C-alpha positions as CSV (number, residue, x, y, z in Angstrom):
1,M,18.5,26.2,-4.5
2,R,21.3,25.7,-1.9
3,S,23.0,22.2,-1.7
4,T,21.9,22.3,2.0
5,D,18.4,22.6,1.2
6,N,18.8,19.1,-1.1
7,T,20.9,17.8,1.8
8,F,17.8,17.8,4.2
9,M,15.6,17.0,1.7
10,L,16.9,14.0,0.7
11,R,16.9,13.0,4.0
12,A,13.4,13.8,4.2
13,I,12.7,11.6,1.2
14,E,14.9,8.9,2.9
15,L,12.6,8.4,6.0
16,A,9.0,8.7,4.0
17,R,10.0,5.2,2.3
18,K,9.3,4.2,5.7
19,G,5.9,4.2,5.3
20,R,6.1,1.8,1.7
21,Y,4.2,-1.0,3.5
22,G,2.0,0.7,6.4
23,A,1.1,4.5,5.5
24,H,-1.6,4.1,2.0
25,P,-4.0,5.1,0.8
26,N,-2.6,8.3,2.9
27,P,1.1,9.1,0.6
28,M,4.5,8.5,2.3
29,V,5.7,11.8,3.7
30,G,9.0,12.2,5.6
31,A,10.2,15.2,7.6
32,V,13.4,16.8,8.7
33,I,14.0,19.9,11.8
34,V,17.2,21.5,11.2
35,K,18.6,24.1,13.7
36,G,21.9,25.8,13.2
37,G,22.2,23.5,10.3
38,R,21.9,20.3,12.7
39,I,19.0,17.9,12.3
40,I,17.4,18.2,15.9
41,G,14.6,16.2,14.7
42,E,13.1,13.8,12.0
43,G,10.1,11.6,11.2
44,A,7.8,10.0,8.7
45,H,3.9,8.7,8.0
46,L,4.6,4.8,9.0
47,H,0.9,3.9,9.3
48,F,-2.2,5.0,8.3
49,G,-4.2,6.4,10.4
50,A,-1.2,6.9,13.0
51,P,0.5,10.6,13.2
52,H,2.0,12.1,10.4
53,A,5.4,12.9,9.9
54,E,5.7,16.9,10.4
55,I,4.2,15.5,14.4
56,N,6.3,13.0,14.6
57,A,9.3,15.4,13.8
58,L,8.1,17.1,16.0
59,K,8.1,14.9,19.1
60,A,11.3,13.5,18.2
61,C,13.0,17.0,18.8
62,R,16.1,17.3,20.9
63,G,15.4,21.1,22.5
64,G,13.2,23.3,20.9
65,A,12.0,23.7,17.4
66,R,11.2,27.6,18.0
67,G,13.0,29.4,15.2
68,A,13.8,26.1,13.4
69,A,13.5,25.3,9.7
70,L,11.3,22.2,8.8
71,Y,12.0,20.3,5.5
72,V,9.0,18.3,4.8
73,T,8.4,16.0,1.1
74,L,4.6,16.9,1.2
75,E,2.7,20.0,1.8
76,P,1.4,19.7,5.4
77,C,-2.4,19.0,5.8
78,S,-4.7,21.8,7.0
79,T,-7.7,20.5,7.9
80,R,-9.3,18.0,10.6
81,G,-9.0,14.3,9.6
82,K,-7.8,11.4,10.9
83,T,-5.7,13.8,12.7
84,P,-5.3,17.3,13.6
85,P,-3.9,19.8,11.0
86,C,0.0,19.4,11.0
87,T,-0.2,23.3,10.3
88,E,-1.7,24.1,13.8
89,A,1.3,22.0,15.5
90,V,3.7,23.6,13.2
91,I,3.1,27.1,14.0
92,A,2.2,26.3,17.8
93,A,6.0,25.1,17.6
94,G,7.4,28.5,16.5
95,I,8.8,27.0,12.9
96,S,10.1,30.0,11.4
97,S,10.3,28.6,8.1
98,V,8.9,25.4,5.6
99,F,10.6,23.8,3.1
100,I,8.0,21.8,0.9
101,G,9.2,19.3,-1.6
102,A,5.3,18.6,-3.5
103,L,2.2,20.3,-3.2
104,D,-0.7,18.5,-2.0
105,P,-2.0,16.8,-5.5
106,D,-5.7,17.8,-4.7
107,T,-6.5,20.4,-6.8
108,A,-9.0,21.6,-4.6
109,N,-6.1,21.6,-1.5
110,G,-2.8,22.4,-3.2
111,G,-1.4,25.1,-1.7
112,K,-3.6,26.4,0.6
113,A,-1.8,25.0,3.7
114,A,1.6,27.1,2.0
115,A,0.0,30.4,1.9
116,L,-1.6,29.5,5.9
117,L,1.5,29.0,6.8
118,R,2.8,32.2,5.7
119,R,-0.2,34.1,6.9
120,A,1.1,32.9,9.8
121,G,4.4,34.5,9.6
122,L,6.8,31.3,8.1
123,A,8.5,32.2,5.4
124,V,8.0,29.1,2.8
125,K,9.6,27.8,-0.2
126,T,8.2,25.3,-2.1
127,G,9.3,22.8,-5.0
128,V,12.6,21.6,-3.3
129,M,13.4,18.8,-5.2
130,K,9.4,18.5,-6.5
131,K,10.1,15.9,-8.9
132,E,12.0,13.5,-6.6
133,C,8.8,14.5,-3.8
134,E,6.6,13.5,-6.5
135,A,7.9,10.4,-6.8
136,L,7.0,8.9,-4.0
137,N,3.4,9.0,-4.2
138,P,2.1,7.8,-7.8
139,A,-1.0,6.1,-6.6
140,F,-1.9,8.9,-4.1
141,N,-1.0,11.2,-6.9
142,K,-3.3,9.8,-9.4
143,F,-6.1,8.9,-6.9
144,M,-6.3,12.2,-5.6
145,R,-6.4,14.3,-8.9
146,T,-8.9,11.6,-10.8
147,G,-10.7,9.6,-7.7
148,L,-9.4,6.3,-9.9
149,P,-7.0,3.7,-8.2
150,Y,-3.2,3.6,-9.9
151,V,-3.0,0.0,-11.8
152,T,0.3,-2.0,-11.0
153,L,0.3,-5.4,-12.9
154,K,2.2,-7.6,-11.7
155,I,3.4,-11.1,-14.1
156,A,5.8,-14.0,-13.9
157,Q,6.8,-15.3,-17.3
158,S,9.4,-17.7,-18.8
159,L,12.0,-16.0,-21.4
160,D,9.0,-17.4,-24.2
161,G,6.5,-15.4,-22.4
162,K,4.7,-18.4,-21.0
163,I,3.0,-18.1,-17.7
164,A,1.9,-21.7,-17.7
165,D,2.1,-24.9,-20.3
166,A,-0.6,-27.2,-21.6
167,Q,-1.4,-28.8,-18.8
168,G,-1.6,-25.3,-16.5
169,R,1.8,-25.9,-14.4
170,S,3.1,-22.9,-13.5
171,R,5.0,-23.4,-10.0
172,W,7.5,-22.6,-10.0
173,I,8.4,-20.3,-12.8
174,S,9.9,-17.0,-10.9
175,G,12.6,-18.1,-8.0
176,P,11.9,-17.1,-4.1
177,R,13.7,-13.7,-4.2
178,A,11.0,-12.8,-7.1
179,R,8.4,-14.3,-5.1
180,L,9.0,-12.2,-2.4
181,E,9.2,-9.2,-4.5
182,G,5.6,-10.1,-5.6
183,H,4.9,-10.1,-2.0
184,K,6.9,-6.3,-1.2
185,L,4.1,-5.3,-4.0
186,R,1.1,-7.0,-2.9
187,A,2.2,-5.2,0.9
188,E,2.2,-1.5,-1.0
189,A,-1.4,-2.1,-2.8
190,D,-4.7,-1.5,-1.5
191,A,-5.8,-4.4,-2.7
192,V,-5.2,-7.8,-5.0
193,L,-7.1,-8.7,-8.0
194,A,-7.1,-12.1,-10.2
195,G,-9.6,-13.5,-12.5
196,I,-11.9,-16.4,-11.7
197,G,-9.5,-18.4,-13.8
198,T,-6.8,-18.2,-11.9
199,V,-8.7,-18.6,-8.9
200,L,-10.1,-21.9,-10.3
201,A,-6.5,-23.3,-11.5
202,D,-4.3,-22.2,-8.4
203,D,-6.7,-21.4,-5.4
204,P,-4.7,-18.4,-4.6
205,S,-4.8,-16.9,-1.3
206,L,-3.7,-13.5,-2.3
207,N,-2.2,-12.5,0.8
208,V,1.2,-10.9,2.0
209,R,3.8,-13.1,3.0
210,G,7.3,-12.3,4.5
211,V,6.6,-8.5,4.8
212,R,5.0,-7.5,8.2
213,V,2.0,-5.5,7.2
214,K,-0.4,-3.9,9.7
215,R,-3.4,-5.5,7.6
216,Q,-3.8,-7.2,4.5
217,P,-4.8,-5.7,1.3
218,W,-8.1,-6.1,-0.5
219,V,-8.5,-9.6,-2.6
220,V,-10.7,-8.3,-5.5
221,A,-12.0,-11.6,-7.9
222,L,-13.2,-10.7,-11.6
223,D,-16.5,-13.1,-11.4
224,S,-18.1,-12.0,-14.3
225,T,-21.3,-15.3,-13.9
226,L,-20.3,-16.1,-10.3
227,R,-18.3,-19.3,-10.2
228,M,-16.4,-19.0,-7.3
229,P,-16.0,-22.6,-5.6
230,R,-17.0,-22.2,-2.0
231,R,-14.1,-23.3,-0.9
232,A,-11.6,-20.7,-2.4
233,R,-8.8,-19.9,-0.3
234,I,-9.7,-16.4,-1.0
235,L,-13.0,-16.8,1.0
236,G,-11.6,-16.9,4.0
237,R,-9.6,-13.5,4.2
238,E,-11.4,-10.5,6.1
239,R,-11.7,-8.3,3.2
240,V,-12.7,-9.5,-0.3
241,I,-14.9,-8.5,-3.1
242,V,-16.1,-10.6,-6.1
243,A,-16.6,-8.3,-8.7
244,T,-19.6,-9.6,-11.0
245,T,-22.2,-8.8,-13.8
246,R,-26.4,-9.2,-13.8
247,R,-25.4,-12.5,-15.9
248,A,-24.8,-14.1,-12.2
249,S,-27.2,-15.8,-10.7
250,V,-29.2,-14.0,-8.3
251,T,-29.7,-17.1,-6.0
252,A,-25.7,-17.5,-6.0
253,M,-25.1,-13.7,-5.7
254,K,-26.9,-14.1,-2.2
255,K,-25.2,-16.9,-0.8
256,L,-21.7,-15.4,-1.8
257,S,-23.2,-11.8,-0.5
258,R,-23.1,-13.4,3.4
259,E,-19.0,-13.8,3.3
260,V,-18.2,-11.3,0.5
261,K,-19.0,-7.8,-0.8
262,I,-20.5,-7.8,-4.3
263,L,-20.1,-5.4,-7.0
264,V,-22.9,-5.9,-9.7
265,L,-21.0,-4.0,-12.8
266,P,-21.9,-3.3,-16.4
267,S,-20.3,-6.4,-18.4
268,E,-18.3,-5.9,-21.5
269,K,-18.7,-8.3,-24.2
270,G,-19.8,-10.7,-21.1
271,R,-17.3,-9.6,-18.5
272,V,-17.0,-7.2,-15.8
273,S,-16.4,-4.0,-17.6
274,L,-12.9,-2.8,-16.1
275,P,-13.4,0.7,-16.1
276,A,-16.3,0.5,-14.2
277,L,-14.6,-2.0,-12.0
278,L,-12.1,0.9,-11.6
279,K,-14.8,3.8,-10.5
280,A,-16.4,1.5,-8.0
281,L,-12.7,0.7,-6.4
282,G,-11.9,4.5,-6.2
283,G,-15.4,5.2,-4.7
284,L,-14.3,2.6,-1.7
285,G,-11.2,4.7,-1.5
286,I,-8.7,1.8,-2.8
287,S,-6.2,4.2,-4.5
288,H,-4.0,1.2,-6.0
289,V,-4.5,-2.2,-7.5
290,L,-2.2,-4.9,-8.3
291,V,-3.3,-7.4,-10.8
292,E,-1.7,-10.6,-10.6
293,G,-3.7,-11.9,-13.8
294,G,-4.3,-14.8,-15.3
295,G,-2.9,-13.5,-19.1
296,R,-6.6,-12.1,-20.3
297,V,-6.8,-10.3,-17.1
298,V,-3.4,-8.5,-17.5
299,G,-4.0,-8.2,-21.5
300,S,-7.3,-6.5,-21.0
301,F,-6.3,-3.7,-18.5
302,I,-3.2,-3.4,-20.8
303,S,-5.4,-3.5,-24.2
304,Q,-7.8,-1.0,-23.0
305,G,-5.2,1.8,-21.5
306,L,-6.1,1.9,-17.8
307,A,-2.4,0.1,-16.6
308,D,-0.3,2.7,-15.1
309,R,2.4,0.3,-14.1
310,F,3.6,-3.1,-14.8
311,I,6.5,-5.4,-13.0
312,C,7.4,-8.5,-15.3
313,F,9.9,-11.0,-13.9
314,V,11.3,-13.1,-16.5
315,S,12.7,-16.4,-15.9
316,P,15.9,-18.0,-17.6
317,L,12.9,-20.9,-18.3
318,I,11.6,-21.3,-21.9
319,I,8.5,-23.6,-21.5
320,G,7.7,-23.9,-25.4
321,G,4.6,-25.6,-26.3
322,M,2.0,-25.1,-28.7
323,E,-0.9,-24.7,-26.6
324,S,1.1,-23.2,-23.3
325,R,-0.4,-19.7,-21.6
326,N,0.6,-16.4,-22.9
327,S,1.1,-14.1,-20.4
328,M,-0.9,-11.2,-21.5
329,V,-3.7,-11.7,-24.2
330,W,-6.3,-10.0,-26.3
331,P,-8.4,-10.4,-29.2
332,D,-5.8,-10.0,-32.7
333,A,-8.7,-7.2,-34.0
334,L,-6.9,-5.0,-31.7
335,N,-3.9,-5.7,-33.4
336,A,-5.4,-5.5,-36.6
337,A,-7.3,-2.2,-35.9
338,R,-3.8,-0.6,-34.8
339,K,-1.7,1.1,-37.1
340,E,1.6,1.0,-35.4
341,L,3.1,-2.7,-34.2
342,G,2.2,-3.7,-30.3
343,I,1.3,-1.3,-27.6
344,K,4.6,0.6,-26.2
345,A,5.8,1.5,-22.6
346,D,8.7,3.2,-21.0
347,I,11.4,1.1,-19.2
348,V,12.1,2.3,-15.7
349,S,14.5,-0.3,-14.3
350,I,15.8,-3.8,-14.9
351,G,17.3,-5.1,-12.1
352,R,17.5,-9.1,-10.7
353,A,15.7,-10.6,-8.0
354,G,17.6,-13.8,-7.8
355,P,17.7,-15.7,-11.3
356,D,15.3,-13.7,-12.9
357,L,15.5,-10.7,-14.3
358,M,12.8,-7.7,-12.5
359,I,11.4,-5.5,-15.2
360,E,9.5,-2.1,-14.4
361,L,7.7,-0.1,-17.3
362,K,5.4,2.8,-17.3
363,F,2.5,3.3,-18.9
364,N,0.7,6.8,-19.9
365,G,3.0,8.3,-17.9
366,G,2.3,6.9,-14.5
């Protein structure tokens, strides 16, 4: 593979990241158009429902694109959705060759656009920096292949693994920079999830602050018996889902359903079934869920093997105490049933967010 191909694809990858907070649930995609060894047009998919990267690159072209090469991080769309198919625009513009990073992860469509472009007489090369291009969109890739959301867990904890003391005090374990990084994680997701324990203890808004977004993510609350206070801050949000079970009062369901979307799901040991929840959220088109706690909720996702990524902010703070609250909790019987100690994850990165550590781990090859 020519080094110049990598150079132009690297620029396309850089452009794709401009859609970090706006493209989802669509993928982040970047595109550059090259003629005579120079970039004459470039673009990215910035917002869901907005023009795709290839269209923006064609619009930005300085001079005609006829005979030029297109470098794009993801196989162009070939079907009509919210926008016309990009393959039609690429062919009509007279592009002569297309370099594709990743193929469409939908196994029913992957490779179809490449074949269509070849039939139209364009030279097509796939797999240019494939690994790096696929890494742009783990949530989109999983959702297309399975119909299930990608699950990111986020915890801010003390050095000794606590999220609150025995009195429930938790503000502030993490510093301002770590909290801003947390809002960036919210801005990347389609939905932010918390358990009713967190709602009752902290009354969080679970919205994005400090990051510009065109629309706020869904809020999902796990509440198996509908203990949700009528004045809870999340009820003032525009898109709210409360996941409950048949243990909840029918009267309470009717009242709450006037304000939010209610999902009545199967229960497991008295709690909302998380596999059933993820399937239901996927059915609503939610492709990426950020789970913010508390300890039992995060622990349930980990112990059931349902987490893909884990972002842990560790503060240089020691809370101590006998009854302080642990950041991840699940029944000891689950540990006793395992042959090996604990659940292992792969460390992706370790960095700083102000005085706090920011550690990214992945599960399940996520």
